[in-house]
Wavefront OBJ file of the C-alpha trace (Angstrom):
o trace
v 84.938 70.498 62.803
v 84.549 74.222 62.067
v 87.652 76.398 62.288
v 87.697 79.201 64.867
v 89.579 82.419 64.095
v 91.720 84.255 66.638
v 89.324 87.224 66.546
v 86.455 84.888 67.454
v 88.484 83.478 70.354
v 89.242 87.005 71.536
v 85.561 87.879 71.396
v 84.700 84.752 73.368
v 87.151 85.514 76.183
v 86.001 89.144 76.257
v 82.424 87.991 76.622
v 83.363 85.628 79.470
v 85.183 88.443 81.262
v 82.255 90.835 80.859
v 79.872 88.161 82.144
v 81.973 87.572 85.253
v 82.308 91.267 86.068
v 78.827 92.479 85.086
v 76.037 92.996 87.639
v 73.727 90.068 88.251
v 73.105 86.982 90.332
v 73.303 83.218 90.057
v 71.759 80.448 92.122
v 73.542 78.117 94.513
v 70.906 75.751 95.844
v 68.193 77.922 97.404
v 70.411 81.021 97.591
v 70.834 83.888 95.124
v 74.490 85.042 94.967
v 75.651 88.398 93.608
v 78.337 87.880 90.912
v 80.259 91.079 91.629
v 80.493 90.237 95.338
v 81.910 86.813 94.498
v 84.371 88.334 92.036
v 85.437 90.969 94.577
v 85.833 88.371 97.309
v 87.936 86.135 95.076
v 90.125 89.085 94.084
v 90.674 90.044 97.730
v 91.525 86.438 98.616
v 94.093 86.118 95.801
v 95.662 89.507 96.569
v 95.881 88.727 100.305
v 97.527 85.377 99.587
v 100.119 86.950 97.283
v 100.911 89.664 99.834
v 101.303 87.034 102.570
v 103.743 85.087 100.394
v 105.707 88.290 99.680
v 105.932 89.138 103.389
v 107.180 85.648 104.213
v 109.809 85.804 101.479
v 110.897 89.254 102.667
v 111.203 88.120 106.284
v 113.000 84.886 105.414
v 116.554 84.821 106.650
v 119.211 84.260 103.984
v 120.892 80.903 103.788
v 124.124 80.879 105.776
v 127.017 80.804 103.317
v 130.591 81.603 104.100
v 132.255 84.404 102.105
v 134.134 83.186 99.040
v 137.691 82.139 100.046
v 140.688 83.614 98.255
v 144.086 82.317 97.192
v 145.963 84.848 99.317
v 147.250 86.595 96.204
v 146.301 90.064 94.979
v 145.183 91.263 91.547
v 143.977 94.291 89.639
v 140.206 94.548 89.349
v 137.779 97.233 88.197
v 135.179 97.928 90.892
v 132.313 100.269 91.726
v 132.790 101.656 95.236
v 129.188 102.940 95.389
v 126.361 103.877 93.053
v 126.893 107.076 91.099
v 128.758 108.551 88.149
v 132.171 107.815 86.592
v 133.937 108.804 89.840
v 132.731 105.649 91.665
v 134.663 103.359 89.320
v 138.269 102.583 90.191
v 140.993 100.053 89.465
v 141.740 98.266 92.747
v 145.290 96.909 92.576
v 144.996 94.885 95.790
v 141.823 92.932 95.192
v 141.946 89.318 96.490
v 142.349 86.610 93.862
v 139.402 84.201 94.319
v 139.818 80.467 94.861
v 137.658 77.771 93.226
v 135.874 76.280 96.234
v 132.614 74.926 94.802
v 132.935 71.659 92.930
v 131.904 73.326 89.629
v 134.056 76.464 89.995
v 136.688 77.332 87.393
v 139.391 79.932 88.100
v 140.199 81.901 84.943
v 143.281 84.001 84.238
v 141.559 86.709 82.203
v 143.193 87.839 78.975
v 140.505 90.229 77.737
v 137.004 91.363 78.658
v 134.449 93.441 76.807
v 132.375 96.244 78.281
v 128.624 96.682 77.910
v 126.043 99.432 78.320
v 124.637 97.256 81.108
v 127.735 98.098 83.186
v 126.898 101.808 83.048
v 123.364 101.140 84.208
v 124.569 98.930 87.067
v 126.871 101.753 88.164
v 123.806 103.984 88.496
v 121.868 101.447 90.601
v 120.243 99.231 88.004
v 119.766 95.644 89.279
v 120.407 96.706 92.872
v 117.648 94.366 94.126
v 119.346 91.346 92.569
v 122.769 92.424 93.814
v 121.531 93.002 97.352
v 119.851 89.589 97.405
v 122.935 87.839 96.064
v 125.254 89.602 98.507
v 123.041 88.770 101.494
v 123.159 85.088 100.583
v 126.949 85.054 100.329
v 127.515 87.335 103.357
v 129.347 89.876 101.227
v 128.963 93.659 101.553
v 127.157 95.329 98.661
v 130.296 97.258 97.696
v 132.738 97.032 96.099
v 131.009 95.512 93.068
v 133.333 93.947 90.509
v 132.594 95.058 86.958
v 132.209 93.077 83.740
v 130.269 90.105 82.370
v 132.071 88.453 79.456
v 135.697 87.457 79.000
v 138.278 85.211 77.388
v 141.236 83.675 79.151
v 143.076 80.580 80.325
v 141.945 78.067 82.941
v 144.192 78.249 86.009
v 142.427 75.895 88.433
v 139.210 73.872 88.616
v 136.801 72.522 91.229
v 136.683 68.849 92.174
v 133.802 67.908 89.815
v 134.838 69.914 86.746
v 135.257 67.492 83.836
v 135.052 69.600 80.689
v 138.001 71.917 81.390
v 141.522 71.598 82.731
v 144.315 74.064 83.582
v 145.793 75.553 80.431
v 142.586 75.431 78.355
v 141.721 78.583 76.407
v 138.123 79.551 77.160
v 135.467 82.225 76.736
v 132.336 82.776 78.769
v 129.917 85.107 80.516
v 129.213 85.459 84.216
v 125.721 85.227 85.656
v 124.117 88.483 86.782
v 124.105 87.340 90.414
v 127.784 86.433 90.370
v 130.111 87.629 93.128
v 132.956 88.389 90.731
v 133.338 90.384 87.517
v 135.383 89.885 84.371
v 137.322 93.187 84.322
v 140.038 91.718 86.497
v 143.181 89.666 86.181
v 141.308 86.639 87.529
v 137.689 85.617 87.857
v 135.621 82.634 88.944
v 133.129 81.124 86.510
v 130.841 78.101 86.717
v 131.692 75.190 84.436
v 128.233 75.318 82.840
v 128.819 78.933 81.730
v 132.154 78.234 80.009
v 133.086 77.150 76.513
v 136.362 76.505 74.738
v 137.510 79.590 72.823
v 137.275 79.486 69.012
v 140.685 78.521 67.677
v 140.601 81.148 64.925
v 140.085 84.134 67.257
v 142.494 86.135 69.378
v 141.622 86.611 73.054
v 140.549 90.188 72.316
v 138.229 89.074 69.509
v 136.805 86.232 71.590
v 136.019 88.518 74.523
v 133.739 90.599 72.304
v 131.245 87.781 71.821
v 129.756 86.019 74.888
v 127.350 88.603 76.351
v 125.946 89.804 73.022
v 125.814 86.271 71.623
v 123.810 85.014 74.596
v 121.518 88.062 74.482
v 120.857 87.615 70.758
v 120.304 83.889 71.161
v 117.890 84.478 74.023
v 115.869 86.854 71.854
v 115.940 85.239 68.418
v 116.083 81.553 69.335
v 114.590 81.122 72.800
v 111.967 83.884 72.541
v 111.220 84.242 68.815
v 111.613 80.535 68.060
v 114.140 80.851 65.238
v 116.573 78.071 64.312
v 118.732 77.034 61.383
v 116.023 74.750 59.938
v 113.220 77.336 59.827
v 114.925 80.715 59.273
v 115.654 80.543 55.526
v 113.734 83.211 53.628
v 112.235 84.893 56.683
v 112.198 88.673 56.841
v 113.784 89.821 60.102
v 114.051 93.398 61.384
v 116.980 94.019 63.744
v 116.820 97.450 65.351
v 120.178 99.235 65.915
v 122.331 96.982 63.776
v 125.676 98.561 64.717
v 125.418 97.766 68.439
v 126.884 94.647 69.992
v 123.624 92.687 69.930
v 122.801 94.042 66.491
v 126.097 93.049 64.866
v 125.797 89.499 66.179
v 122.079 89.133 65.370
v 122.566 90.214 61.750
v 125.194 87.535 61.270
v 123.228 84.812 63.046
v 120.130 85.356 60.907
v 122.204 85.527 57.700
v 124.060 82.335 58.641
v 120.683 80.583 58.780
v 119.490 81.995 55.461
v 117.223 84.811 56.648
v 116.630 88.197 55.024
v 117.923 90.904 57.387
v 116.598 94.443 57.559
v 118.337 96.747 60.038
v 118.362 100.343 61.189
v 121.425 102.507 61.832
v 122.784 106.000 61.284
v 124.627 107.083 58.156
v 128.056 106.341 59.643
v 127.103 102.740 60.401
v 125.858 101.753 56.960
v 129.135 100.265 55.735
v 129.555 98.162 58.892
v 126.131 96.501 58.745
v 126.514 95.995 55.013
v 129.800 94.167 55.621
v 128.034 91.914 58.153
v 125.477 90.843 55.562
v 122.429 93.083 56.102
v 120.161 92.933 53.037
v 118.183 96.156 53.561
v 119.536 99.103 55.554
v 117.379 101.942 56.849
v 119.246 105.105 57.803
v 117.071 106.420 60.631
v 118.463 109.921 60.112
v 117.002 110.002 56.618
v 113.769 108.009 56.891
v 111.397 106.415 59.388
v 111.633 102.627 59.460
v 107.859 102.168 59.804
v 107.098 104.392 56.814
v 109.663 102.593 54.688
v 108.584 99.077 55.621
v 104.844 99.735 55.444
v 105.131 99.538 51.655
v 106.971 96.196 51.732
v 105.933 92.614 52.624
v 105.158 92.014 56.295
v 107.921 90.893 58.648
v 108.347 87.450 60.193
v 110.427 88.550 63.188
v 111.306 91.818 64.926
v 114.172 92.164 67.413
v 113.797 95.349 69.449
v 117.046 96.492 71.056
v 115.949 100.118 71.488
v 112.951 100.254 73.815
v 109.185 100.738 73.984
v 109.166 103.818 71.730
v 109.459 101.575 68.641
v 107.193 98.772 69.880
v 103.819 99.803 68.432
v 105.218 100.601 64.980
v 107.240 97.371 64.956
v 104.229 95.219 65.872
v 102.204 96.845 63.101
v 104.761 95.590 60.577
v 104.573 91.941 61.698
v 102.615 89.404 59.724
v 100.012 87.154 61.358
v 101.916 84.359 63.074
v 105.106 86.444 63.340
v 107.287 86.901 66.417
v 108.370 89.989 68.350
v 111.157 89.904 70.946
v 112.511 92.825 72.953
v 115.582 92.915 75.182
v 114.390 96.161 76.812
v 111.865 95.242 79.521
v 110.531 96.842 82.740
v 111.247 93.762 84.878
v 114.515 94.802 86.525
v 113.378 98.387 87.125
v 110.224 97.053 88.762
v 112.253 94.752 91.012
v 114.559 97.637 91.946
v 111.559 99.792 92.904
v 109.417 97.232 94.727
v 111.675 94.285 95.579
v 112.163 91.074 93.631
v 108.844 89.353 94.338
v 106.530 92.377 94.255
v 108.450 93.765 91.290
v 107.769 90.603 89.308
v 104.102 90.675 90.340
v 103.787 94.245 89.075
v 105.776 93.788 85.852
v 104.763 90.403 84.478
v 101.019 91.133 84.055
v 101.997 93.848 81.557
v 103.729 91.228 79.457
v 100.963 88.656 79.822
v 98.322 91.165 78.779
v 100.148 92.167 75.578
v 101.244 88.610 74.839
v 97.718 87.222 75.188
v 96.252 89.979 73.020
v 98.847 89.498 70.269
v 98.305 85.731 70.286
v 94.513 85.767 70.353
v 93.997 88.545 67.828
v 96.982 88.169 65.486
v 98.462 84.752 66.257
v 101.790 86.430 67.012
v 104.433 85.562 69.562
v 105.271 88.480 71.880
v 108.218 87.984 74.235
v 110.491 89.748 76.672
v 113.926 88.283 76.036
v 116.600 87.605 78.644
v 120.180 86.375 78.477
v 121.538 83.578 80.641
v 125.112 82.400 81.086
v 125.203 79.170 79.071
v 128.278 77.336 77.848
v 126.309 75.010 75.549
v 125.047 77.966 73.523
v 128.596 79.314 73.307
v 129.694 75.899 72.018
v 127.240 76.296 69.125
v 128.428 79.846 68.504
v 132.055 78.674 68.551
v 131.295 76.202 65.749
v 129.748 78.969 63.654
v 132.724 81.268 64.280
v 135.233 78.559 63.351
v 133.222 77.851 60.179
v 133.529 81.527 59.220
v 129.777 82.208 59.444
v 130.132 84.786 62.227
v 133.026 87.201 62.664
v 133.971 89.606 65.458
v 133.028 93.276 65.261
v 135.541 95.009 67.534
v 135.470 98.793 67.396
v 138.060 99.747 70.044
v 140.606 98.114 72.349
v 141.761 99.749 75.597
v 144.170 98.710 78.333
v 142.996 98.109 81.906
v 144.577 101.390 83.005
v 142.499 103.228 80.390
v 139.205 101.665 81.444
v 137.716 105.091 82.257
v 138.353 106.228 78.674
v 136.706 103.052 77.414
v 133.517 103.714 79.361
v 133.512 107.371 78.330
v 133.517 106.186 74.736
v 130.732 103.698 75.433
v 128.612 106.319 77.213
v 128.640 108.553 74.129
v 126.544 105.941 72.316
v 126.390 105.151 68.599
v 128.553 102.039 68.986
v 130.110 100.475 65.917
v 130.639 97.008 67.361
v 132.228 96.096 70.673
v 134.756 97.813 72.929
v 137.235 95.414 74.545
v 139.634 95.781 77.474
v 142.934 93.964 76.972
v 144.026 92.766 80.403
v 147.081 90.597 79.683
v 149.263 89.650 76.705
l 1 2 3 4 5 6 7 8 9 10 11 12 13 14 15 16 17 18 19 20 21 22 23 24 25 26 27 28 29 30 31 32 33 34 35 36 37 38 39 40 41 42 43 44 45 46 47 48 49 50 51 52 53 54 55 56 57 58 59 60 61 62 63 64 65 66 67 68 69 70 71 72 73 74 75 76 77 78 79 80 81 82 83 84 85 86 87 88 89 90 91 92 93 94 95 96 97 98 99 100 101 102 103 104 105 106 107 108 109 110 111 112 113 114 115 116 117 118 119 120 121 122 123 124 125 126 127 128 129 130 131 132 133 134 135 136 137 138 139 140 141 142 143 144 145 146 147 148 149 150 151 152 153 154 155 156 157 158 159 160 161 162 163 164 165 166 167 168 169 170 171 172 173 174 175 176 177 178 179 180 181 182 183 184 185 186 187 188 189 190 191 192 193 194 195 196 197 198 199 200 201 202 203 204 205 206 207 208 209 210 211 212 213 214 215 216 217 218 219 220 221 222 223 224 225 226 227 228 229 230 231 232 233 234 235 236 237 238 239 240 241 242 243 244 245 246 247 248 249 250 251 252 253 254 255 256 257 258 259 260 261 262 263 264 265 266 267 268 269 270 271 272 273 274 275 276 277 278 279 280 281 282 283 284 285 286 287 288 289 290 291 292 293 294 295 296 297 298 299 300 301 302 303 304 305 306 307 308 309 310 311 312 313 314 315 316 317 318 319 320 321 322 323 324 325 326 327 328 329 330 331 332 333 334 335 336 337 338 339 340 341 342 343 344 345 346 347 348 349 350 351 352 353 354 355 356 357 358 359 360 361 362 363 364 365 366 367 368 369 370 371 372 373 374 375 376 377 378 379 380 381 382 383 384 385 386 387 388 389 390 391 392 393 394 395 396 397 398 399 400 401 402 403 404 405 406 407 408 409 410 411 412 413 414 415 416 417 418 419 420 421 422 423 424 425
């Protein structure tokens, strides 16, 4: 059987598309049917059906759920009182301590929590469509919004079906994006499936720096780019922005699996990424990464943590059969602008178009990467941390009362690892 190249497949599909959309007729029995009229009619039918589904979803009443019960106690919690600038963030000292009511709920006494650039974007209205949907379902007002995703702490109480954890266990984890509670608080509620036992060789502050960036990196490199410990050895991997939270973890993950890591950073970050194991370091203040790498062997994997402005140059550096994963996507912005369903309908075709082109023409994998709260992944990360293959990269530690200073530091950019809020001794 003759082999067919990707360029030949692309030409075939292009020809099919042009045939379907070009003027002309075909016969159905004794009738001559115009192709463009059929194509237009089919397009109208599909579009009308999708709009009808969207209207029904929009008009659907939310499932009746009672607001989350509390223990009757009060705690300190960082909240956003509205969308806006730094002034909308406050430390509420009388926030209700939640109670574990669902059978898989775990009440955590938080010891430390890290902060993320995502928090700043949420403060400005990012993800408001998801938050509004989640709050409608749980009959909660949109504000105040509790802040924070990842944490470390001690289990205080568990739901009736929780089997993996018990009161007194030291844990780390990350909350789902649709969660009613945040981690920058003295207590939070987390699902059992999102929790993992804390690495024994880390302090609570060190442990809190990991979950969100570890899950984001794993989602990009493993789930999206298809990397694993059996196939990574010797692969050339470009990690953009190596000194950020995702960058510092990704460098170490790839090195732990035997890959060759190339990363970008500014002059002041060179020593940090070198200490994490980066093989080749490109100081973006001194040289362009694309110019530098164009003279070297093609890349196997690119992790884009910066945005679309480096996409075209990054793809040009990939070898045939390589993989490109980006954590900066238009999906959430599209949902915020048009609603969840319509937003997905507008955003996803952009991805499918590029993904199909990259696969047909170059045999490459092109993916938008997302992070999900997952305790099983954190279990794997814990093993690597305890084996000394991955170490924490904590830049600064602030107290809960200095949380505004912490976010001011984060907003300035040019992170050198993670910033952590110490909540309790």
